[in-house]
C-alpha positions in Angstrom: 85.7 36.2 83.2 88.5 34.2 84.7 90.6 36.9 87.2 94.4 35.6 87.3 95.9 32.8 89.4 98.9 34.9 89.6 100.1 36.9 92.4 100.6 40.6 91.0 103.2 42.8 91.3 105.3 45.7 90.0 108.4 44.2 90.8 110.3 41.0 89.6 112.8 39.6 91.8 115.9 37.7 91.0 115.7 33.5 91.2 117.6 34.1 94.7 115.2 36.4 95.7 111.8 34.0 94.6 113.6 31.5 96.7 113.5 33.3 99.4 109.3 34.6 99.5 106.9 32.5 101.3 104.5 30.7 99.3 101.7 33.4 100.1 104.2 36.2 98.2 105.7 34.2 95.5 106.2 35.7 92.2 107.3 34.0 89.1 110.1 35.1 86.9 110.1 34.3 82.7 113.7 34.8 81.6 114.4 32.0 79.3 111.2 30.7 78.0 109.8 33.4 77.2 111.8 34.8 74.0 112.3 31.8 72.6 108.6 30.8 72.1 107.6 29.4 68.8 103.9 30.3 68.2 103.8 31.1 63.9 102.7 28.3 61.8 101.2 26.1 64.2 98.1 24.6 63.7 96.3 25.5 66.8 93.4 27.4 68.1 94.9 29.7 70.5 97.2 32.8 70.4 99.5 34.0 73.7 98.5 37.5 74.7 99.8 39.8 77.4 97.6 39.8 80.4 98.6 42.4 84.0 100.2 39.0 86.0 102.0 37.9 82.2 100.9 35.6 79.9 97.8 33.8 78.5 96.7 31.8 76.4 93.1 32.8 74.2 91.3 30.5 71.7 90.9 32.3 68.8 87.4 31.0 67.7 85.1 28.8 69.1 85.9 24.8 70.0 83.6 22.4 70.8 84.8 19.9 73.0 87.6 17.5 72.3 89.4 20.1 69.9 93.2 19.6 71.0 93.8 23.5 71.9 97.7 23.6 71.8 100.5 21.2 72.2 103.8 21.0 74.8 106.8 19.9 72.5 110.3 20.3 73.4 113.4 18.8 74.8 112.8 15.7 77.3 115.2 16.7 80.5 115.9 15.0 84.0 114.7 17.5 86.5 118.4 18.1 87.8 119.0 19.4 84.4 116.3 21.7 85.0 117.4 25.9 85.5 115.5 27.8 88.1 114.3 29.8 85.4 112.8 26.8 83.3 111.2 24.9 86.6 107.7 27.0 86.7 107.4 26.3 82.8 108.1 22.3 83.1 105.8 20.0 82.2 105.9 16.4 84.0 104.4 13.5 82.6 105.3 9.6 83.2 107.1 8.0 80.2 108.3 4.2 80.1 107.0 4.1 84.2 109.6 6.9 84.7 108.3 11.1 85.6 110.2 12.9 82.6 110.5 16.7 82.2 109.3 19.4 79.2 111.0 22.4 78.2 108.5 23.3 75.7 108.8 26.6 73.8 105.5 26.8 72.7 102.2 28.6 73.2 100.9 26.0 75.8 103.4 27.3 78.2 101.0 30.2 78.4 97.8 28.6 79.5 97.4 29.1 82.7 95.4 27.7 86.0 91.8 27.7 86.8 90.0 25.8 89.4 86.9 26.0 86.7 89.1 24.4 84.1 88.0 24.1 80.4 90.6 21.9 79.5 93.1 19.4 80.1 96.2 17.9 79.2 96.1 14.7 77.8 98.8 11.6 77.3 100.3 13.1 74.1 101.2 16.3 76.4 98.1 18.4 74.1 96.2 21.0 75.8 92.1 19.4 74.9 89.1 21.3 75.7 86.9 19.8 78.2 83.9 22.2 77.8 83.3 24.5 74.6 85.4 27.1 74.7 84.3 30.5 73.0 86.4 32.6 70.8 88.2 35.1 73.2 88.2 33.2 76.1 91.1 32.2 77.9 92.6 28.5 78.0 92.8 27.4 81.4 93.3 23.5 83.4 94.1 22.5 86.6 97.8 22.6 87.0 97.9 20.2 90.5 96.3 17.3 88.9 97.8 14.0 90.0 98.7 12.2 93.1 100.5 12.8 95.7 103.4 10.5 95.4 104.3 12.9 92.0 106.8 14.8 92.2 106.0 19.0 93.6 108.5 21.9 93.2 107.7 24.5 95.5 107.8 26.6 92.6 104.9 25.8 91.6 102.9 26.5 94.8 100.8 30.0 94.5 97.6 31.3 95.7 95.1 30.7 93.1 92.6 33.7 92.8 90.3 31.6 89.4 87.4 33.1 90.7 85.7 29.8 91.1 82.9 29.1 93.7 85.3 26.0 94.7 88.6 27.2 94.3 91.4 25.9 95.8 93.2 28.6 97.2 96.5 27.3 98.4 97.9 25.5 95.4 100.4 23.5 97.2 100.6 19.9 96.2 99.1 17.4 93.6 95.7 16.5 93.9 94.0 13.6 93.1 91.0 14.8 90.1 87.8 15.8 91.7 85.5 17.7 90.0 86.7 21.4 91.3 84.7 23.5 89.1 80.9 24.6 88.7 78.8 22.5 86.9 
């Protein structure tokens, strides 16, 4: 079973305290989107769950490769419009050659990182299974797939604790796709 990729703590700091923490000790506050997540009536085989480090997303049934597990949907904004509490949930993507940022109040924001992913995000902002996912298994993808030129916000930096043999350790920027996961 995958272990958490987020630091654990009993204290959740305010935004100013979070900004001052080093990458080794950063924890992520979750204020604005958690209360507004729309999960009822969605046609995806997943469910958000509480985990020791916040939230996670699990499969509610066995899913073959290619299954759309969830979708990021929400307002598209400029980077400068993102609030400090929203930046950790913002999905960035290229649209017409320009970087766009989406605030998605859907359960997709609860899919956690793993260096041994079972899913990826496609060009339609859907989380898609890249290997079979069993019912009850966490839906996870590589948060930092991209190029060095892509915009990486320092708020996203964390020490991965996924437990994969080829775990990246410090996740502090984008990397090109390489098979990091155990074959």
